C-alpha positions in Angstrom: -7.5 2.3 -39.0 -9.3 -0.2 -36.8 -7.7 -1.1 -33.5 -8.7 -3.2 -30.5 -8.5 -1.4 -27.2 -9.0 -3.4 -24.0 -10.9 -1.7 -21.2 -10.5 -3.1 -17.7 -13.4 -2.6 -15.3 -14.7 -4.3 -12.2 -12.1 -7.2 -12.5 -13.0 -8.0 -16.2 -11.6 -7.0 -19.6 -13.6 -5.8 -22.6 -12.3 -5.5 -26.1 -13.5 -2.4 -27.8 -13.1 -2.0 -31.6 -11.9 1.6 -32.4 -12.0 3.2 -35.8 -9.6 6.0 -35.2 -10.4 7.8 -38.4 -14.0 8.6 -37.4 -14.4 7.9 -33.7 -14.2 10.5 -31.0 -13.7 9.9 -27.3 -17.5 10.2 -26.9 -18.0 7.4 -29.5 -15.4 5.3 -27.6 -17.4 5.8 -24.3 -20.6 4.9 -26.1 -19.0 1.7 -27.3 -17.8 0.9 -23.8 -21.4 1.4 -22.5 -22.7 -1.2 -24.9 -20.5 -3.8 -23.3 -20.4 -2.7 -19.6 -23.7 -0.8 -19.2 -21.8 2.0 -17.5 -23.1 5.3 -18.9 -20.5 7.6 -20.5 -20.9 10.4 -17.9 -20.0 7.9 -15.2 -16.9 6.6 -16.9 -13.5 7.6 -15.7 -10.8 6.3 -18.1 -7.7 6.6 -15.9 -4.9 6.3 -18.5 -6.6 7.7 -21.5 -4.5 10.9 -21.9 -3.6 13.5 -24.6 -0.5 15.4 -23.8 -0.8 14.4 -20.1 -4.4 15.6 -19.8 -7.8 14.0 -20.0 -9.1 14.5 -23.5 -12.4 16.2 -24.2 -15.3 14.0 -25.5 -15.0 15.7 -28.9 -11.3 14.7 -29.3 -10.6 12.3 -32.2 -9.3 9.0 -31.1 -6.6 9.2 -33.8 -5.1 12.2 -31.9 -4.5 10.1 -28.8 -2.4 7.6 -30.8 -3.2 4.4 -28.8 -1.3 1.3 -29.7 -3.1 -1.9 -30.6 -3.6 -4.0 -27.5 -3.5 -0.9 -25.2 -5.3 -1.5 -21.9 -7.4 1.3 -20.4 -8.4 1.1 -16.8 -12.0 2.4 -16.2 -13.7 3.4 -13.0 -17.5 3.9 -13.0 -20.7 2.7 -11.5 -23.8 1.1 -12.8 -27.0 3.1 -12.2 -28.2 0.6 -9.7 -25.0 1.0 -7.7 -25.3 4.8 -7.8 -28.9 4.5 -6.4 -27.6 2.4 -3.6 -24.9 5.0 -2.8 -27.5 7.7 -2.6 -29.1 5.9 0.3 -26.4 7.0 2.7 -27.3 7.0 6.4 -28.2 10.3 7.9 -25.7 9.9 10.7 -22.6 10.2 8.6 -19.7 11.3 10.8 -17.6 14.3 9.6 -14.5 13.8 7.6 -11.6 13.1 9.8 -7.9 12.5 9.6 -7.9 8.7 10.0 -4.3 8.7 11.2 -4.7 11.6 13.6 -3.7 9.8 16.8 -1.6 11.0 19.7 1.6 9.2 20.6 0.2 7.9 23.8 -2.5 6.2 21.8 0.0 4.0 19.9 -0.9 0.5 20.9 0.0 -1.8 18.0 1.9 -4.8 19.4 4.1 -7.0 17.3 2.1 -10.1 18.3 2.0 -13.2 16.1 -1.8 -13.3 16.4 -2.0 -10.2 14.2 0.3 -11.5 11.4 -1.9 -12.8 8.7 -0.7 -15.8 6.7 -3.1 -15.7 3.8 -3.4 -12.0 3.1 -1.4 -9.0 1.8 -2.0 -5.8 3.7 -2.5 -2.4 2.2 -2.7 0.8 4.2 -5.1 3.3 2.7 -5.5 6.6 4.5 -7.3 9.8 3.6 -4.1 11.7 4.4 -0.9 12.5 2.6 1.8 9.8 1.8 4.3 11.6 4.0 1.9 11.4 7.0 1.2 7.8 6.4 4.9 6.9 6.4 5.5 8.8 9.5 2.6 7.1 11.4 3.6 3.7 10.2 7.1 4.3 11.4 5.8 5.5 14.8 3.5 2.5 15.1 6.4 0.1 14.4 4.6 -1.3 11.3 7.0 -0.4 8.6 10.0 -1.6 10.5 8.6 -5.0 11.5 9.9 -7.8 9.2 6.8 -10.0 9.6 4.2 -7.5 8.6 3.3 -8.0 4.9 2.6 -4.4 4.1 2.3 -4.5 0.3 2.0 -0.8 -0.4 0.4 2.4 0.9 -2.4 4.4 -0.7 -3.1 8.0 0.2 -5.8 10.6 -0.4 -4.8 11.0 -4.1 -6.2 7.5 -4.8 -9.6 8.5 -3.5 -12.3 9.9 -5.7 -15.2 12.3 -5.3 -18.8 11.2 -5.8 -21.9 13.3 -5.7 -25.1 12.0 -4.1 -28.5 13.5 -4.7 -29.3 13.8 -1.0 -26.0 14.2 0.8 -23.8 16.1 -1.7 -20.2 15.5 -2.4 -18.1 12.9 -0.4 -14.7 11.3 -0.8 -14.5 7.5 -1.2 -11.9 4.8 -1.6 -12.7 2.8 -4.8 -11.1 -0.6 -4.9 -11.1 -0.5 -8.7 -7.9 1.5 -8.3 -6.2 -1.6 -6.9 -8.0 -4.2 -9.1 -7.1 -2.2 -12.2 -3.4 -2.0 -11.4 -2.9 -5.5 -10.0 -4.6 -8.4 -11.7 -4.2 -10.8 -8.8 -6.3 -8.6 -6.6 -10.0 -8.9 -7.4 -13.5 -8.4 -6.1 -13.4 -12.1 -5.1 -10.3 -11.9 -2.8 -10.3 -8.3 -1.4 -11.7 -7.0 1.8 -11.5 -3.4 3.2 -11.6 -2.5 6.9 -12.7 1.0 7.7 -14.4 2.7 10.6 -16.3 4.9 8.1 -18.8 2.9 6.0 -18.9 5.7 3.3 -15.3 5.0 2.4 -16.3 1.7 0.7 -19.6 2.9 -0.8 -18.3 2.1 -4.3 -17.6 -1.5 -3.2 -20.0 -2.2 -0.3 -19.8 -6.0 -0.8 -16.1 -5.8 -0.1 -16.3 -3.5 3.0 -16.4 -4.3 6.7 -17.0 -1.5 9.1 -14.9 -1.8 12.3 -15.1 0.1 15.5 -12.8 3.0 15.8 -9.9 2.7 18.3 -10.1 5.6 20.7 -8.5 6.5 24.1 -5.8 3.9 24.0 -4.7 4.7 27.5 -8.0 3.4 28.8 -8.8 0.7 26.3 -5.6 -1.0 25.2 -6.0 -3.7 27.8 -9.5 -4.7 26.7 -9.7 -3.8 23.0 -9.7 -7.1 21.0 -11.2 -5.8 17.7 -8.1 -6.5 15.5 -7.5 -9.9 17.1 -11.0 -11.0 16.5 -10.9 -9.7 12.9 -7.7 -11.6 12.3 -9.5 -14.8 13.3 -12.4 -14.0 11.0 -10.0 -13.4 8.1 -8.4 -16.7 8.6 -11.8 -18.4 8.8 -12.8 -17.0 5.4 -9.4 -17.4 3.7 -10.5 -20.4 1.7 -13.8 -18.9 0.5 -13.6 -18.6 -3.3 -15.5 -15.3 -3.4 -15.5 -13.3 -0.1 -17.6 -10.6 -1.7 -20.6 -12.9 -1.4 -20.3 -12.9 2.4 -22.3 -10.6 4.7 -19.4 -8.9 6.4 -21.7 -6.8 8.5 -22.5 -10.1 10.4 -18.8 -11.1 10.7 -19.0 -11.5 14.4 -21.5 -14.3 14.0 -19.6 -16.2 11.2 -18.4 -18.7 13.8 -21.2 -20.5 15.5 -19.9 -19.5 18.9 -18.8 -16.1 17.9 -15.4 -14.4 18.4 -14.5 -13.8 22.0 
């Protein structure tokens, strides 16, 4: 029986014709490659399951019993993107708990300058969900009615990629968000992180920020978030913010952000 299965990848949808009687998962992946150019071994079909587990490539599609019109979310990179990932700087910092801050370092203020009018905010940390919630409570973020915190993502939403030169690293693929929420796309998403490697899968949507350290010494002079808030408002009307060079964000305004 022929069925049309929709595969969502990189903000677009691809209709794949599936003949369940003869096609295997491997055949399905080959059909996906013809439309997306993503090689089968790089495809991760997130909701293609058989009895709650990822099916083997030799599994017949008929055994999975997909309904016509089913949408499968795929994560995977083109070969050109993988080659770019492999050119990771040699000075990568070690993996850290990105919410590992002492109580005396808490310095988020409920100031109107930080409340963004044109953006939804997502907190994504390489820690557990329990730890995220505790820290957001401590920082006063989760209890402030004006902060538009849409949702949290923890380490379970990260994926492992292997690079030829630097081995295995954990990254934060924005495809997780784009595949689940259609209104968030490559064109309207930006990720702030003090580790560039975290957005290696989507470098055009990443902006590396300076880490906030030693709050007791720097809270009076640190203006990074305030300046970034101004930048976000400046680019809010840009139709595709992934076309911007976010590494030069401090020079987006002619006079800079002071």
